[in-house]
N, C-alpha and C positions, 0 to 999 in steps of 0.2 A: 365746301366741296372740295374744288382741285387745291392745294397749297399751292404757293410760285416757289420757284426753284431757286435754290440760293445758288447764285449765279456766280462765279469763280471773278474777283476781280481783277485788273491785268496783272496785278503783282503776283496775285496769287497760279493767275494760267501761264505765268513765265515760269513760274519755279514749280508749278505740274510739268509742263510738256519739257524742261529743261532737265527735270529727274527722268522721265518715260522715255525721254533720248540717251542719256544716259543706260539706262539698263540696258531699251534694247539695241546700242553699238557695242556697249560693253558687252555684253550677254554673246552676241552674235560673234566680237571677233574673238573670244576666250572660246566659243565650241565649235571656231572651224579652226584655231590653231590645234586644238586638243585632237579633233577629226585629224587635221596631215599627219600632227607629230606624231600619238598614239593608237590613233584607227577608233578611240573614244567616243561617242557623241558625248554632250554638254550633260542628257538625262543619263545615259551610263554612268558618266563619273559622278553624277548625284547621287547615285544607289549603291554605288562605291563609296563613297567617304562617308554616307547615313551606317553606311552597313560597316567599315572598321572604324566606328566612334561610337560602335555600341560591344559590349561583351561578347565575346562567340562569332564576332560576324553575323549576328541571324537578329531577324526582327520579325516578330509579326505581319503579314501583308497588308494589313488593316492598318496598323501603327507607322508601318514607311507608307503607305497613301498620304495618310492623312500629316507627315513631315513634310513630305514632296506637295501636298496639295494637287495631287492626281486625282480622277475617276477613278472609281475602280476596274470600268473596262481598258484604260492606259495603262493602269497596273498589269492588269495581267497581259495585254499583248507588251510589254516594252517587259519586262519579268521573262513572257517565254523567249522573247530573242537574245535576249542577252542568255538565256538557257542553253540553248541551242548556240552560242557559241562559247558554252562552258565557264563566263564569269559568277556566275549564280548558280545555287540549285534550288529545288523547292521540298519543302519538308513537312510532312502535314504533322500534326498537333497532336499526339496521343490523349492529352486530354480534353480537346474540344475538337469532336472531328469535323467541325464545318472549318476550324482554321486550319493557317498555311504558314508554316515559314517560309521567310528570303532569307539563302547563308551564299554567302558569299566563300565559291573556291580559292585555292591556290594559285588557279588561270588568274581569276577576278583579282586577290590580292594582290601579285605578279606583274596586273594592267594597269593599275592603281599606284604601286609604288614607281613604276618605270615612267608614268604620265606628271606626276605630283611636282618633281622638280622643275620641268619646263613651264607646268601650270602655273606654281607659285613664283617663278620667274615674269613669264609673262601681265600675273596678276602686278608686281609691281613695276611693269615698263610700263602699262598700260594704265596705274590705276594708284597705288599708292605712292610713286615718285612725284606725282605734281598736286599733294595733295601736303601741309602739315600736319604737325604731331594735334595740335588746336584742333583743325576742323574733321581729323580723324575721330578723335574725342567725343566731337560736336556730333555726326555722324553716326557713331556707334551710341549713344545716349538715344538720338532722335529713333534710329532705327529697333531699338529694345522698347519706347512704350510704342511704337506703333503697331511692333509685332505682338506684345503682350495686349494690347486695347483688340487687336484680330484674333486671338488664342481665347481670350475670356469672351469675343462674340460668337464663338466655331458655334454652328450646331451641335 
């Protein structure tokens, strides 16, 4: 009938809560700095980073939403707001009438190029300057392993 929960040990709970606190505080601080310094939200920056990482600065809505782990409605609303500010445009897909692309504009490229140096500086100040190279390698390995498992389990 009902399975019993596999409760966290005190050590597991401490590690998990510390990780969540780090993620929330660091993400919040970086987002506030981005907004103040560049007028971009953390979500704007994430979209623009993904678009600058792909050829031609264009990605299918569905693929971009999956990469960001966003629901369809959030994706639609946020991209519409970014398009209204001239950072991206929506292009219909000629091969698939139901599909569409999100494409970075020159203004979007200029915005991320202006924001990126201060963002990288903040990442260094708030995070990288406080971990050793060995800790950074362990964090990267751990993150890649968990993300790989999450990708394998994606519906």
